[in-house]
C-alpha positions in Angstrom: 29.6 76.1 3.0 32.2 73.9 1.8 34.4 75.1 -1.3 34.3 73.6 -4.0 38.0 72.3 -4.7 39.3 73.5 -7.9 41.7 71.0 -9.5 41.7 71.8 -13.6 39.5 74.1 -16.0 38.0 72.9 -19.1 36.9 75.7 -21.9 34.5 75.1 -23.8 32.8 77.9 -26.3 29.5 76.3 -26.2 28.7 77.1 -22.4 28.2 80.1 -20.6 31.3 80.2 -18.4 34.1 78.2 -17.8 34.0 74.6 -16.5 35.6 73.3 -13.4 35.9 69.8 -12.5 35.4 69.4 -9.1 34.8 66.2 -7.1 32.3 66.7 -4.3 29.3 65.1 -2.7 25.3 66.5 -3.5 22.3 65.1 -4.0 19.9 65.5 -6.7 15.6 65.6 -6.3 14.0 64.4 -9.0 10.0 63.5 -8.8 9.9 62.8 -4.8 13.7 60.7 -4.8 16.6 62.1 -3.1 20.1 60.0 -5.0 23.2 60.8 -3.7 25.4 62.2 -6.6 29.6 62.9 -7.0 30.0 66.2 -9.1 32.3 66.0 -11.8 31.9 69.7 -13.0 30.2 72.9 -12.4 30.1 76.4 -14.4 27.8 79.3 -13.6 25.4 77.5 -16.0 24.9 74.3 -14.9 26.8 70.8 -13.8 27.6 67.4 -14.8 27.1 64.4 -11.9 26.9 60.9 -11.1 24.3 58.9 -9.7 25.3 55.2 -7.8 21.8 54.0 -7.6 20.4 55.7 -11.0 18.3 54.4 -13.6 18.6 56.6 -16.8 14.8 55.6 -17.6 13.6 57.0 -14.6 14.7 60.7 -15.4 14.1 62.5 -18.9 16.4 65.7 -20.8 13.8 68.2 -20.6 12.5 67.2 -16.4 13.5 69.8 -13.4 14.7 68.8 -10.5 16.7 70.2 -7.6 20.0 70.5 -6.6 22.3 70.2 -3.5 25.8 71.0 -3.3 26.3 70.4 0.5 26.0 66.7 2.7 23.1 68.9 4.9 20.3 68.6 2.3 20.4 72.3 1.9 17.9 72.5 -0.8 15.1 70.7 1.3 16.5 73.5 4.3 16.0 76.5 1.8 19.2 76.4 -0.5 20.3 74.9 -3.7 19.8 74.8 -7.4 16.4 74.2 -9.3 17.6 72.7 -12.8 16.8 71.6 -15.9 18.1 68.1 -16.8 20.5 68.6 -20.3 22.1 65.2 -20.4 21.3 61.9 -19.2 23.4 58.3 -19.7 24.2 55.7 -17.5 25.5 57.4 -14.5 25.8 61.0 -15.2 23.1 63.8 -14.9 24.2 67.4 -17.0 22.1 70.3 -15.2 20.9 73.3 -16.2 20.7 76.0 -13.5 17.4 77.5 -13.5 17.2 79.4 -10.3 18.6 79.3 -7.3 17.9 79.6 -2.8 19.5 80.8 -0.3 
């Protein structure tokens, strides 16, 4: 399993846990679509990812999605995070982790 490189730490008191900035490939699954993403930061409760070929109108705040943190699409093969969308803009998607599967 790939480890997430630690580059810097941002502390935000509104979050559950410290946010760690990182650059890491990941995949987001939503309503049958797969988006190749780059993680921007992660905390114990969620993550912020940026997607290249993403139309903001396809994902809404409150939607449930899946997030695989490694390049082998582990969510499909039994690992990853079930998440709720908490933020959407032109290229960023914020998610709150609901559960993890190994």
